[in-house]
C-alpha positions as CSV (number, residue, x, y, z in Angstrom):
1,F,-17.8,47.8,43.4
2,N,-19.9,44.7,42.7
3,P,-19.3,43.3,39.2
4,M,-22.2,42.1,37.0
5,L,-21.3,38.5,37.9
6,G,-20.2,39.2,41.4
7,H,-21.8,38.8,44.9
8,R,-25.4,39.0,43.8
9,G,-28.4,36.8,43.0
10,C,-28.7,33.5,44.8
11,R,-25.1,33.8,45.8
12,L,-26.0,36.7,48.1
13,G,-29.0,34.8,49.5
14,I,-26.9,31.7,50.2
15,T,-24.1,33.6,52.0
16,Y,-26.7,35.9,53.8
17,P,-29.9,33.8,54.1
18,E,-31.5,36.5,56.2
19,I,-31.8,38.5,53.1
20,T,-33.8,35.8,51.3
21,E,-35.9,35.3,54.5
22,M,-36.7,39.1,54.7
23,Q,-37.7,39.3,51.0
24,A,-39.8,36.2,51.2
25,R,-41.6,37.4,54.3
26,A,-42.3,40.7,52.7
27,I,-43.9,38.9,49.7
28,F,-46.0,36.5,51.7
29,E,-47.2,39.1,54.3
30,A,-48.2,41.4,51.5
31,A,-50.0,38.5,49.6
32,V,-51.9,37.5,52.7
33,A,-52.9,41.1,53.5
34,V,-54.4,41.8,50.1
35,E,-56.1,38.4,50.0
36,K,-57.8,39.2,53.3
37,E,-59.1,42.3,51.5
38,G,-60.7,40.0,48.8
39,I,-58.0,40.5,46.1
40,K,-56.7,37.3,44.5
41,T,-52.9,37.0,44.4
42,H,-50.6,34.9,42.3
43,A,-47.2,35.2,44.0
44,E,-44.3,33.8,42.0
45,V,-41.0,34.0,43.9
46,M,-38.1,33.9,41.4
47,I,-34.6,32.9,42.5
48,P,-31.9,34.6,40.3
49,L,-28.5,33.6,39.0
50,I,-29.0,29.8,39.6
51,A,-26.4,27.5,38.1
52,T,-26.9,24.3,40.1
53,V,-29.9,22.5,41.5
54,K,-28.5,22.7,45.0
55,E,-28.5,26.5,44.8
56,M,-32.2,26.3,43.9
57,A,-32.9,23.8,46.6
58,N,-31.1,25.9,49.2
59,Q,-33.1,29.1,48.4
60,G,-36.3,27.4,47.7
61,A,-36.3,25.7,51.1
62,I,-35.9,29.1,52.8
63,V,-38.8,30.6,50.8
64,R,-41.1,27.7,51.5
65,R,-40.2,27.7,55.2
66,V,-40.9,31.4,55.6
67,A,-44.1,31.0,53.7
68,E,-45.3,28.4,56.2
69,E,-44.3,30.6,59.1
70,V,-46.3,33.5,57.7
71,F,-49.3,31.4,56.9
72,K,-49.3,30.1,60.5
73,E,-48.9,33.5,62.0
74,K,-51.6,35.2,59.9
75,G,-54.0,32.2,59.9
76,K,-54.3,32.2,56.1
77,R,-52.7,30.5,53.2
78,V,-52.2,31.8,49.7
79,H,-51.2,30.1,46.5
80,Y,-47.6,30.6,45.3
81,L,-44.9,29.2,43.1
82,V,-41.1,29.2,43.6
83,G,-39.1,29.3,40.4
84,T,-35.9,30.6,38.9
85,M,-34.4,33.1,36.5
86,I,-32.4,31.2,33.9
87,E,-29.5,33.5,33.0
88,L,-26.5,31.2,32.9
89,P,-25.5,28.7,30.2
90,R,-25.0,26.0,32.8
91,A,-28.5,26.4,34.0
92,C,-29.8,25.8,30.5
93,L,-27.8,22.6,30.2
94,V,-28.9,21.2,33.5
95,A,-32.5,22.5,33.3
96,D,-33.8,19.0,33.8
97,E,-32.2,18.9,37.2
98,I,-33.2,22.5,38.2
99,A,-36.8,21.8,37.3
100,K,-36.9,19.2,40.1
101,E,-36.9,22.2,42.5
102,A,-38.2,25.1,40.3
103,E,-41.9,25.4,39.5
104,F,-41.3,27.9,36.7
105,F,-38.5,29.3,34.5
106,S,-38.1,32.9,33.5
107,F,-35.2,33.3,31.0
108,G,-33.1,36.4,31.9
109,T,-31.8,36.8,28.4
110,N,-30.0,40.1,29.1
111,D,-27.6,38.2,31.4
112,L,-27.8,35.0,29.4
113,T,-26.5,37.0,26.4
114,Q,-23.7,38.5,28.6
115,T,-22.6,35.1,29.9
116,T,-22.9,33.3,26.6
117,F,-20.8,35.8,24.6
118,G,-18.5,36.7,27.5
119,F,-19.4,40.3,27.0
120,S,-19.7,42.5,30.1
121,R,-22.6,44.8,29.9
122,D,-20.5,47.3,31.9
123,D,-18.2,48.0,28.9
124,V,-19.6,46.2,25.8
125,N,-20.1,49.5,24.0
126,K,-16.3,49.8,23.7
127,V,-16.5,46.7,21.4
128,L,-20.0,46.5,19.9
129,P,-19.9,49.4,17.4
130,T,-16.8,48.0,15.7
131,Y,-18.2,44.5,15.7
132,L,-21.3,45.7,14.0
133,A,-19.4,48.0,11.5
134,E,-17.1,45.1,10.6
135,G,-19.9,42.6,10.2
136,I,-18.6,40.4,12.9
137,L,-22.1,40.6,14.4
138,K,-25.2,41.2,12.3
139,Q,-27.1,42.9,15.2
140,D,-26.7,43.9,18.8
141,P,-27.3,40.7,20.7
142,F,-28.6,42.7,23.7
143,A,-31.3,44.3,21.5
144,A,-32.5,41.1,19.7
145,I,-31.9,37.5,20.7
146,D,-29.0,35.8,19.1
147,R,-31.0,32.7,17.9
148,D,-28.0,30.6,17.0
149,G,-26.3,30.7,20.4
150,V,-28.3,32.3,23.1
151,G,-31.6,31.1,21.5
152,E,-30.3,27.5,21.2
153,L,-29.5,27.5,24.9
154,V,-33.1,28.8,25.6
155,R,-34.5,26.0,23.5
156,I,-32.4,23.4,25.3
157,G,-33.4,24.8,28.7
158,I,-37.1,24.7,27.8
159,E,-37.0,21.2,26.4
160,R,-35.0,19.8,29.3
161,G,-37.0,21.6,31.9
162,R,-40.3,20.3,30.6
163,K,-38.9,16.8,30.3
164,T,-38.8,16.8,34.1
165,R,-41.9,19.0,34.7
166,P,-44.2,18.9,31.7
167,N,-46.4,21.7,32.9
168,L,-43.5,24.0,33.6
169,E,-44.4,27.6,33.1
170,V,-41.8,29.3,31.0
171,G,-41.3,33.0,30.0
172,I,-38.7,35.7,29.3
173,C,-37.7,38.6,31.5
174,G,-35.9,41.7,30.1
175,E,-35.8,44.0,27.1
176,H,-35.8,41.1,24.6
177,G,-39.4,40.5,25.7
178,G,-40.4,43.7,23.9
179,E,-38.5,43.3,20.7
180,P,-40.6,41.9,17.8
181,S,-38.2,39.3,16.4
182,S,-37.4,38.1,19.9
183,V,-41.1,37.8,20.8
184,E,-41.6,35.7,17.6
185,F,-38.7,33.4,18.7
186,C,-40.2,33.1,22.2
187,H,-43.5,31.9,20.6
188,Q,-41.7,29.5,18.4
189,V,-39.9,27.8,21.3
190,G,-43.1,27.4,23.3
191,M,-42.9,30.1,26.0
192,D,-46.1,30.9,27.9
193,Y,-45.4,34.7,28.3
194,V,-43.0,37.5,27.6
195,S,-42.2,40.3,30.1
196,C,-40.8,43.7,29.3
197,S,-40.7,47.3,30.5
198,P,-44.1,49.1,30.4
199,F,-43.3,51.3,27.4
200,R,-42.7,48.2,25.2
201,V,-45.9,46.3,26.2
202,L,-47.9,47.4,23.2
203,T,-45.1,46.4,20.8
204,A,-44.8,43.0,22.6
205,R,-48.5,42.3,22.4
206,L,-48.6,43.1,18.7
207,A,-45.6,40.9,18.0
208,A,-47.1,38.1,20.0
209,A,-50.3,38.4,18.0
210,Q,-48.5,38.4,14.7
211,A,-46.4,35.3,15.7
212,G,-49.6,33.5,16.7
213,A,-51.4,34.4,13.5
214,S,-48.4,33.5,11.4
215,E,-48.3,30.0,13.0
216,K,-52.0,29.6,12.5
217,L,-51.8,30.5,8.8
218,K,-49.0,28.0,8.3
219,I,-51.0,25.2,10.0
220,E,-54.1,26.0,8.0
221,G,-52.0,26.2,4.8
222,G,-50.5,22.8,5.5
223,R,-54.0,21.3,5.9
224,T,-55.2,22.5,2.6
225,K,-52.4,21.1,0.6
């Protein structure tokens, strides 16, 4: 049994670096192969469950070393980025440090919600119905982003990350990326993209368009006053 916050993510790659090496090699060999066929690639290697800059440096170094090995073996280079999934509160608070090693952030808000509330996704449904019925929570925080807590951590993470790396690409990964009010929030805090499961893509695109249009109307309204 491997708990949600157990031996996984970057922790697994640090204790068993050969796993990170194997996965990185698979990514870069595939990218080189399809580029040789004339297809442009944009590989973004995302290191999960980072809490410290040293974890990011450890795993990023492996990925970059393997990339150079593959490029030398295959006689071709491809463009790639190495970034991280921000899913722990500590990562949000030290995002300025992590951004020294990470070239992009993808907020894993499912796990960030879990670690911020201290809810285990394994058994949260034993508690959540009562919390909603009693009004302790207004909505399921795993369905729509909790803006006051989780959302504030996201905002801090983006601001501190871009303080170190102004052109930092930032997005969201998980089911929140397809929920309209969460997509609106992502737009408001300056994310570059949202990511979600395929069946929620149309909803996410509509929500993103509405958020953009709403902001444009506010700006234009302000200019006319």
